[in-house]
BAGU-689009 format. One record per residue (C-alpha): residue number from 1; x, y, z. Coordinates in pm, 1 decimal, decimal comma. Example, Ala and Ser with C-alpha at 12.3 -4.5 7.8 and 13.67 -1.06 7.14 Angstrom:
# residues 2
1;1230,0;-450,0;780,0
2;1367,0;-106,0;714,0
***
This chain:
# residues 519
1;979,3;-1073,1;3606,9
2;792,1;-819,6;3309,8
3;917,4;-964,8;3017,0
4;777,8;-615,7;2720,6
5;599,7;-772,2;2419,1
6;598,6;-520,7;2097,8
7;300,1;-370,6;2036,2
8;136,0;-383,2;1689,2
9;-138,0;-119,4;1712,1
10;-141,1;239,0;1568,7
11;2,8;491,0;1848,8
12;-280,3;735,1;1739,3
13;-528,3;474,3;2013,4
14;-280,3;530,9;2289,1
15;-403,8;887,6;2255,1
16;-697,4;865,4;2154,4
17;-909,8;1007,4;2460,4
18;-679,5;1346,0;2332,8
19;-831,4;1301,7;1980,9
20;-1088,0;1591,9;1922,7
21;-1232,9;1371,0;1638,3
22;-1639,7;1430,9;1582,3
23;-1816,9;1111,4;1802,3
24;-1939,4;1065,3;1478,9
25;-1626,2;958,7;1337,1
26;-1530,3;526,1;1406,4
27;-1225,5;387,7;1522,0
28;-985,1;369,1;1278,6
29;-971,8;6,4;1136,5
30;-678,3;-218,4;1313,5
31;-649,1;49,3;1560,2
32;-637,8;-40,6;1933,5
33;-382,4;0,4;2259,3
34;-218,9;-389,6;2374,2
35;-188,5;-437,0;2699,9
36;237,9;-426,1;2714,3
37;317,6;-582,7;3029,5
38;327,5;-974,8;3100,4
39;359,6;-1076,5;3427,3
40;610,1;-1367,3;3502,6
41;329,0;-1601,5;3632,2
42;112,3;-1508,0;3310,6
43;460,0;-1571,0;3119,8
44;517,0;-1977,0;3298,7
45;120,4;-2007,9;3233,3
46;93,8;-1986,5;2828,1
47;462,5;-2167,7;2786,8
48;355,2;-2449,3;2974,7
49;17,4;-2472,5;2812,7
50;255,2;-2422,7;2480,4
51;448,2;-2695,7;2522,4
52;135,6;-2920,2;2653,4
53;-89,7;-2838,1;2315,9
54;307,9;-2963,6;2144,5
55;392,9;-3241,0;2364,9
56;-31,9;-3370,8;2239,2
57;30,7;-3312,0;1916,3
58;-332,0;-3274,3;1868,7
59;-549,6;-2927,9;1999,2
60;-719,8;-2919,8;2377,2
61;-1017,5;-2749,4;2509,4
62;-895,2;-2442,5;2656,7
63;-1282,0;-2245,5;2645,0
64;-1213,2;-2176,1;3039,5
65;-873,1;-2064,7;3062,3
66;-916,5;-1812,0;2740,0
67;-1215,0;-1680,2;2828,1
68;-985,5;-1594,8;3189,7
69;-699,9;-1548,0;3084,7
70;-514,7;-1351,4;2779,3
71;-243,6;-1545,1;2582,5
72;82,8;-1292,7;2598,0
73;67,5;-1179,3;2209,3
74;419,2;-1335,6;2121,6
75;330,3;-1690,4;2193,5
76;-35,4;-1568,6;2021,6
77;108,3;-1726,2;1666,3
78;245,6;-2053,2;1813,9
79;-79,8;-2133,6;2002,4
80;-362,1;-2026,4;1700,7
81;-112,0;-2233,6;1473,1
82;-73,2;-2542,5;1668,5
83;-468,8;-2479,4;1752,9
84;-520,9;-2527,3;1378,1
85;-261,3;-2743,4;1253,6
86;-192,7;-3109,3;1110,5
87;-108,3;-3340,4;882,8
88;-167,1;-3073,2;549,9
89;-56,8;-2804,4;710,5
90;323,8;-2860,6;620,1
91;260,8;-2950,1;253,5
92;47,1;-2565,8;251,4
93;388,8;-2395,1;344,9
94;551,2;-2537,1;89,6
95;254,8;-2479,2;-151,7
96;256,5;-2118,0;-31,0
97;544,1;-2044,3;-286,8
98;448,4;-2225,7;-566,1
99;66,0;-2032,6;-629,2
100;197,9;-1729,8;-628,6
101;406,7;-1797,6;-949,6
102;-30,2;-1889,9;-1055,8
103;-183,0;-1559,9;-1288,2
104;-487,7;-1441,8;-1140,3
105;-749,1;-1323,9;-1363,2
106;-717,9;-935,9;-1362,9
107;-1061,1;-855,8;-1171,7
108;-945,4;-1079,2;-905,2
109;-630,1;-929,5;-907,1
110;-793,8;-558,0;-889,9
111;-1034,6;-666,3;-591,3
112;-809,4;-823,0;-409,0
113;-548,5;-433,8;-417,1
114;-917,4;-234,8;-342,8
115;-946,1;-441,2;-106,4
116;-615,3;-437,2;151,6
117;-629,6;-72,2;104,4
118;-966,9;-26,8;313,0
119;-757,6;-361,9;549,4
120;-633,9;-169,4;891,8
121;-538,0;130,3;785,0
122;-521,8;237,6;1109,2
123;-221,7;-16,2;1148,8
124;133,6;120,5;1096,3
125;225,1;-226,7;916,9
126;-73,6;-176,0;646,4
127;-117,1;190,0;636,7
128;170,4;291,6;344,4
129;3,8;165,0;12,9
130;251,7;-106,8;-163,4
131;455,1;-46,4;128,0
132;632,7;-406,0;285,5
133;231,2;-537,5;503,4
134;8,4;-463,6;221,8
135;222,5;-631,7;15,4
136;261,5;-925,9;265,2
137;-85,2;-917,7;275,9
138;-184,9;-887,3;-139,0
139;56,9;-1314,6;-143,1
140;-180,2;-1470,9;89,3
141;-519,7;-1300,4;-61,3
142;-325,0;-1408,4;-379,2
143;-208,6;-1812,4;-273,0
144;-545,3;-1807,6;-155,6
145;-742,8;-1753,6;-448,7
146;-532,8;-1969,8;-628,2
147;-591,4;-2237,2;-423,0
148;-928,5;-2177,8;-421,4
149;-1039,2;-2173,0;-701,6
150;-1422,1;-2286,7;-638,0
151;-1495,4;-1961,8;-356,7
152;-1123,8;-1790,9;-498,6
153;-1068,8;-1433,2;-332,6
154;-1391,4;-1288,6;-199,0
155;-1432,7;-881,1;-0,6
156;-1380,1;-965,6;361,9
157;-1116,3;-1283,9;358,4
158;-835,5;-976,9;388,5
159;-982,9;-882,9;745,0
160;-873,3;-1241,0;845,5
161;-532,4;-1277,7;650,0
162;-420,8;-958,6;868,8
163;-501,7;-1099,0;1168,7
164;-248,5;-1433,4;1052,0
165;-25,6;-1179,9;933,8
166;14,8;-1002,4;1195,7
167;137,5;-1307,0;1462,9
168;319,7;-1518,6;1199,0
169;568,0;-1551,3;859,0
170;314,3;-1473,8;593,7
171;340,2;-1802,4;482,5
172;196,5;-2017,9;822,7
173;-37,2;-1721,9;795,9
174;-168,1;-1872,6;486,6
175;-176,4;-2221,7;564,7
176;-365,3;-2090,0;912,1
177;-619,0;-1906,5;629,6
178;-682,1;-2239,4;420,3
179;-747,4;-2407,7;784,0
180;-1018,9;-2145,2;931,0
181;-1172,6;-2131,8;622,3
182;-1198,4;-2497,1;565,6
183;-1179,3;-2698,1;859,7
184;-1383,4;-2449,0;1073,3
185;-1646,1;-2375,8;747,9
186;-1569,1;-2060,1;757,5
187;-1524,9;-2092,2;288,5
188;-1935,8;-2123,3;316,6
189;-1991,3;-1846,0;464,9
190;-1852,5;-1701,7;146,7
191;-2050,1;-1936,1;-103,8
192;-2233,4;-1737,0;-444,3
193;-2591,0;-1818,9;-257,3
194;-2467,3;-1735,4;103,7
195;-2680,6;-1996,1;247,2
196;-2483,9;-2064,6;565,1
197;-2457,5;-1718,3;627,7
198;-2794,3;-1673,5;608,2
199;-2846,3;-2010,1;845,7
200;-2589,0;-1802,8;1033,7
201;-2797,3;-1513,4;1056,7
202;-3145,0;-1695,6;1096,1
203;-3006,7;-1900,1;1382,8
204;-2891,5;-1506,6;1566,1
205;-3221,5;-1355,6;1452,2
206;-3395,2;-1729,6;1687,2
207;-3133,6;-1645,5;1927,5
208;-3204,0;-1291,2;1979,0
209;-3593,5;-1387,3;2007,5
210;-3593,8;-1630,6;2277,6
211;-3311,2;-1465,5;2470,0
212;-3353,6;-1105,0;2478,7
213;-3742,4;-1088,2;2330,6
214;-3765,8;-723,7;2369,4
215;-3493,3;-657,6;2214,4
216;-3538,1;-870,2;1886,6
217;-3923,4;-691,9;1929,8
218;-3754,1;-330,6;1892,7
219;-3557,8;-410,1;1617,9
220;-3797,0;-566,6;1411,8
221;-3971,7;-212,7;1474,7
222;-3722,3;-20,9;1370,3
223;-3681,8;-275,5;1047,5
224;-3273,9;-337,5;1145,4
225;-3298,2;-669,1;1061,5
226;-2948,5;-873,7;1165,2
227;-2801,8;-897,4;844,3
228;-2695,7;-509,4;866,8
229;-2536,2;-590,7;1093,8
230;-2377,3;-967,7;1179,6
231;-2287,7;-1002,0;730,1
232;-1979,5;-813,2;847,1
233;-1887,8;-983,6;1185,9
234;-1925,8;-1375,0;1012,5
235;-1811,9;-1275,9;744,0
236;-1486,2;-1114,1;884,7
237;-1431,4;-1266,3;1253,3
238;-1541,0;-924,5;1388,4
239;-1182,0;-800,1;1291,4
240;-1286,7;-500,1;1015,9
241;-1418,0;-327,0;1299,1
242;-1340,3;-418,3;1636,7
243;-1004,4;-265,5;1801,9
244;-734,0;-508,6;1816,6
245;-722,4;-632,2;2167,8
246;-1068,9;-760,9;2123,9
247;-1066,8;-889,8;1787,9
248;-723,0;-1132,6;1877,0
249;-879,5;-1288,2;2267,2
250;-1180,2;-1360,3;1976,4
251;-972,8;-1527,3;1753,2
252;-788,4;-1726,4;2017,4
253;-1135,9;-1883,7;2154,9
254;-1314,2;-1933,9;1819,9
255;-978,8;-2100,3;1698,8
256;-1013,4;-2385,0;2029,0
257;-1412,8;-2371,4;1958,6
258;-1549,4;-2333,4;1571,4
259;-1797,0;-2157,5;1401,3
260;-2108,1;-2117,0;1626,0
261;-1878,0;-1931,2;1851,3
262;-1932,3;-1616,3;1623,4
263;-2313,3;-1709,3;1746,0
264;-2178,2;-1625,5;2160,7
265;-1998,3;-1335,9;2083,4
266;-2279,0;-1188,3;1888,6
267;-2543,3;-1268,3;2095,8
268;-2300,6;-1092,3;2371,6
269;-2249,2;-768,6;2219,9
270;-2653,3;-743,5;2157,5
271;-2690,1;-860,1;2576,0
272;-2452,5;-641,6;2743,1
273;-2570,3;-331,3;2529,2
274;-2891,0;-382,4;2506,9
275;-2957,3;-94,9;2695,4
276;-2764,3;120,2;2439,1
277;-2996,6;-16,1;2161,1
278;-3426,2;-61,2;2332,3
279;-3495,1;264,7;2305,9
280;-3305,6;400,1;1970,3
281;-3448,6;450,7;1662,5
282;-3314,0;324,6;1349,8
283;-3078,4;590,7;1218,0
284;-2918,0;619,6;1597,2
285;-2908,5;217,5;1668,7
286;-2648,3;215,2;1253,0
287;-2464,5;447,4;1370,7
288;-2391,6;322,0;1711,1
289;-2333,0;-63,0;1539,0
290;-2097,6;143,9;1358,9
291;-1869,6;405,0;1559,9
292;-1960,2;334,7;1941,4
293;-2002,5;-50,5;1956,1
294;-1654,2;-101,5;1812,7
295;-1552,5;254,7;2043,5
296;-1648,5;94,8;2366,6
297;-1405,2;-161,6;2334,8
298;-1133,6;9,5;2304,7
299;-1216,4;248,4;2610,8
300;-1295,7;-29,4;2842,1
301;-1159,4;-289,9;3033,8
302;-1241,0;-684,9;2772,6
303;-1307,9;-829,9;3175,2
304;-1688,8;-731,4;3172,8
305;-1733,5;-892,7;2850,0
306;-1558,8;-1140,5;2857,0
307;-1794,2;-1245,6;3195,5
308;-2088,9;-1202,7;2966,7
309;-1961,4;-1423,8;2776,4
310;-1878,9;-1674,7;2992,9
311;-2226,0;-1643,2;3060,7
312;-2378,0;-1695,0;2762,1
313;-2388,6;-2093,0;2622,7
314;-2578,9;-2171,3;2351,4
315;-2650,1;-2533,5;2313,4
316;-2585,6;-2717,7;2071,2
317;-2917,3;-2906,5;2001,8
318;-3096,5;-2525,6;1987,2
319;-2890,5;-2464,7;1722,9
320;-2984,8;-2817,0;1524,4
321;-3280,1;-2712,1;1612,8
322;-3313,5;-2357,7;1470,5
323;-3118,5;-2510,6;1162,2
324;-3361,6;-2727,2;1093,7
325;-3637,8;-2466,2;1078,3
326;-3471,4;-2261,5;891,0
327;-3424,3;-2615,7;618,3
328;-3777,5;-2608,5;639,3
329;-3831,7;-2275,8;570,7
330;-3644,6;-2279,5;286,8
331;-3745,1;-2637,9;116,9
332;-4076,2;-2429,1;181,9
333;-3908,3;-2152,9;-115,7
334;-3810,1;-2422,6;-360,1
335;-4141,3;-2671,8;-368,6
336;-4487,2;-2641,7;-409,5
337;-4740,2;-2940,8;-370,9
338;-5000,6;-2976,6;-649,4
339;-5314,8;-2917,7;-542,5
340;-5544,6;-3214,4;-670,2
341;-5958,8;-3227,8;-725,6
342;-6092,4;-3525,5;-542,6
343;-6259,3;-3780,6;-770,6
344;-6667,1;-3717,8;-807,7
345;-6840,7;-3989,6;-586,7
346;-6970,2;-4232,6;-789,2
347;-7380,8;-4441,2;-696,9
348;-7655,0;-4666,9;-802,1
349;-7857,2;-4481,5;-1107,8
350;-8205,9;-4560,0;-1045,1
351;-8317,5;-4522,7;-1466,5
352;-8134,8;-4470,4;-1764,5
353;-8179,7;-4136,5;-1742,3
354;-8003,4;-4117,6;-1428,5
355;-7736,3;-4293,8;-1556,6
356;-7686,4;-4117,7;-1896,9
357;-7731,9;-3785,4;-1647,1
358;-7449,8;-3905,9;-1402,6
359;-7238,6;-3989,1;-1726,6
360;-7223,4;-3688,2;-1844,2
361;-7211,0;-3521,3;-1551,7
362;-6896,3;-3736,0;-1561,2
363;-6692,9;-3735,2;-1804,6
364;-6790,3;-3259,2;-1798,0
365;-6645,2;-3362,5;-1458,2
366;-6365,7;-3533,6;-1567,0
367;-6245,5;-3306,5;-1863,7
368;-6290,3;-2993,4;-1580,2
369;-6086,7;-3172,9;-1340,4
370;-5888,0;-3251,8;-1636,3
371;-5831,8;-2854,0;-1745,7
372;-5792,2;-2777,0;-1386,6
373;-5489,3;-2996,6;-1286,1
374;-5353,2;-2888,5;-1592,5
375;-5438,4;-2529,1;-1537,8
376;-5301,8;-2580,5;-1193,0
377;-4981,0;-2747,6;-1334,5
378;-4927,7;-2444,4;-1480,7
379;-4980,8;-2221,8;-1189,7
380;-4753,3;-2473,7;-1000,1
381;-4446,9;-2403,5;-1244,0
382;-4484,6;-2069,4;-1230,6
383;-4493,9;-2059,0;-851,4
384;-4223,9;-2246,8;-818,5
385;-4039,6;-2027,5;-1092,0
386;-4109,6;-1722,4;-922,8
387;-3992,2;-1899,5;-575,2
388;-3683,5;-1990,9;-770,6
389;-3646,2;-1588,4;-920,3
390;-3772,2;-1475,4;-566,5
391;-3514,6;-1642,7;-396,8
392;-3240,8;-1551,4;-601,5
393;-3336,8;-1177,6;-668,6
394;-3310,9;-1223,3;-238,2
395;-2981,2;-1434,2;-257,8
396;-2889,7;-1153,7;-545,5
397;-2957,6;-892,3;-263,9
398;-2802,9;-1037,8;27,3
399;-2461,7;-998,9;-225,4
400;-2513,0;-682,1;-325,0
401;-2616,8;-565,9;74,1
402;-2273,7;-755,1;179,2
403;-2034,8;-572,0;-117,7
404;-2224,4;-237,2;9,2
405;-2123,7;-324,0;349,3
406;-1734,6;-276,2;242,0
407;-1813,4;-33,4;-25,6
408;-1990,9;217,6;211,0
409;-1705,0;112,7;512,9
410;-1501,5;201,0;233,3
411;-1665,1;500,7;155,0
412;-1678,3;595,6;578,5
413;-1317,1;545,8;574,8
414;-1264,5;820,3;289,0
415;-1432,0;1060,3;448,9
416;-1252,6;1019,6;755,6
417;-945,0;1037,1;616,9
418;-1147,6;1341,0;459,2
419;-1256,5;1481,9;755,2
420;-930,0;1437,2;937,0
421;-745,1;1624,4;689,6
422;-992,3;1913,6;665,6
423;-956,4;1857,3;1058,2
424;-519,6;1926,0;956,9
425;-598,3;2196,3;703,7
426;-835,0;2392,7;905,6
427;-587,5;2315,3;1274,5
428;-290,9;2462,3;993,3
429;-533,9;2745,0;820,0
430;-623,5;2834,0;1168,2
431;-224,7;2783,5;1280,9
432;-75,0;2984,3;1001,6
433;-338,8;3265,5;1006,1
434;-231,7;3349,0;1420,1
435;87,8;3354,2;1239,9
436;-9,6;3569,6;1048,9
437;-128,3;3819,5;1258,9
438;162,5;3706,6;1494,1
439;394,5;3853,0;1171,5
440;143,2;4145,9;1085,1
441;128,7;4272,2;1434,0
442;551,5;4179,5;1484,4
443;567,2;4408,7;1111,2
444;384,9;4718,4;1196,9
445;598,8;4662,1;1514,1
446;893,3;4729,6;1332,2
447;724,7;4963,1;1082,5
448;652,4;5183,5;1398,2
449;970,5;5166,4;1507,5
450;1138,9;5191,8;1203,5
451;965,5;5464,8;1158,8
452;1054,3;5647,7;1550,5
453;1404,1;5567,4;1461,9
454;1374,2;5720,2;1100,7
455;1259,2;6031,4;1245,1
456;1511,3;6054,1;1515,2
457;1790,3;5988,6;1292,3
458;1637,3;6212,1;1040,7
459;1638,1;6520,9;1383,5
460;2059,9;6389,4;1438,9
461;2083,5;6527,3;1093,8
462;1853,4;6804,6;1116,5
463;2041,2;6921,5;1423,1
464;2428,4;6758,9;1297,3
465;2338,5;6970,4;994,1
466;2249,5;7290,5;1198,8
467;2589,0;7200,4;1421,1
468;2719,9;7136,4;1055,2
469;2677,6;7459,9;927,3
470;2743,7;7640,9;1320,5
471;3040,8;7482,3;1326,7
472;3140,4;7599,8;926,4
473;3076,1;7982,0;1039,7
474;3243,7;7938,3;1330,2
475;3594,4;7785,8;1169,2
476;3500,0;8094,4;857,7
477;3517,9;8337,8;1147,4
478;3838,5;8145,5;1301,3
479;4030,5;8162,8;980,2
480;3965,7;8476,2;902,8
481;4049,9;8557,8;1269,9
482;4386,5;8374,4;1238,6
483;4419,9;8535,9;878,2
484;4354,8;8885,4;1034,9
485;4627,1;8771,8;1332,9
486;4846,9;8612,8;1006,0
487;4877,8;8974,4;914,6
488;4938,3;9137,4;1198,0
489;5182,9;8883,0;1298,6
490;5330,9;8941,4;968,6
491;5359,0;9343,4;1011,3
492;5475,5;9211,6;1323,6
493;5758,1;9010,9;1202,1
494;5849,4;9338,3;942,2
495;5822,3;9598,2;1238,5
496;6046,4;9351,3;1469,0
497;6271,5;9287,1;1092,8
498;6309,6;9689,4;1083,9
499;6351,9;9709,3;1465,6
500;6673,4;9503,3;1422,6
501;6831,9;9639,3;1155,4
502;6755,1;9940,0;1323,6
503;6955,8;9819,9;1631,9
504;7278,3;9601,9;1391,1
505;7320,6;9983,6;1221,3
506;7307,5;10172,4;1636,8
507;7522,3;9910,2;1681,8
508;7768,1;9925,5;1389,6
509;7765,6;10325,2;1449,5
510;7896,9;10351,0;1709,8
511;8123,9;10122,6;1713,5
512;8250,0;10340,0;1413,7
513;8333,0;10629,5;1617,8
514;8486,9;10432,8;1896,7
515;8759,3;10403,9;1672,1
516;9027,5;10124,5;1607,4
517;9218,4;10245,0;1990,5
518;8999,0;10266,8;2177,9
519;8870,8;10110,3;2373,6
***
């Protein structure tokens, strides 16, 4: 027996290979085709896993199983919920309606409204502006912003909420989102100073250098930095660009393993596509990250990547060492030891002159040392201030780059939409031109046929006119003959009448001569 799942994807993705869109056009966010066939063994397996999690009342380690077997989509929401749920989750669900009554600053509401319009435009549920999907997404985002007043709502959060909303009711999606943000440490990535995000990017950079040194060197030569691609991956948990089946598989494992799993995914993606990056230019690399990479995992089976992901293991001790290096490097930017001049050495003078010279020299050196210490302190303060300003500028730069990244995605999505619209208009124009040409040909044919018919009709009328005139002449001639014959007939009748009268008169005279007695 096979179970059919609903497919929460864009139907256009089913005809992906038939589309005529340019190779430079990115995959529509939220698209991707799910496998709707679930065999009985797979269903029974995950049903048993679900019951096991429910019975234990706490998450269990499913890492190996999740890498090899996909959760049936109808069971995903339940398993995800149970993997993150604890005693607090029910209270979060009950708090959800109350949070919706909170008033948010207009700037926050506007940011949410803008962000949800670019969240999964390739998915039917979120296509319609102010439709059911976008409205639910707005409510979850609003509730989270009201709940987490320190961080509030940040760009990219809507993608995480959307993935959850596709698998569970919105109040449960809100509860799970809060647990992901707090318990899994995703919330720390969104802090204003973004130290947690910069730590993950630093760890990824070190992992790349230690694991794929040739690729790391090439990316460095091409001035490709980890934040150019890693920031969006981490902030949206890979959900903004990759196809839905890929995203769901990653969520399956992320909810079981935690935040460091994002580094495994990132390193696996770089490993799996090393050959595409290793000889590419700056523009080609960025193009591959933005377009080709998501499309690849929409077109090939995910089993190959899941194997690479299974083989990519990162030890906790190694990440801790990277973190320690990052903390020391970060600390060196904010503190600078003051430089102390060594105290002058002392020796016994041989004479009073020498003592006076020594005293004078010591006084001068002490004064000079005091001045140098003051100058050094001033320089240290200036250096510390400059380091702080530099750190602040770096933080602002990262924040602006992240904001620019999402804004760029919006512009690219709009450009893609305009490109698709332009393609549609061109197709329609071509169709209408062809149709117009066909109609013109038909019109010319009709005009030619009409003219031929008109000429035939005119010729027929002319012929009929001649025939009518000839007929009229014949009629006139016949009428003249009739009139002549009528006159002749009248004369004949007159002659007949006269003859009859003669006959009658002759008979009358003949009877009178014979008399009455004569027989």
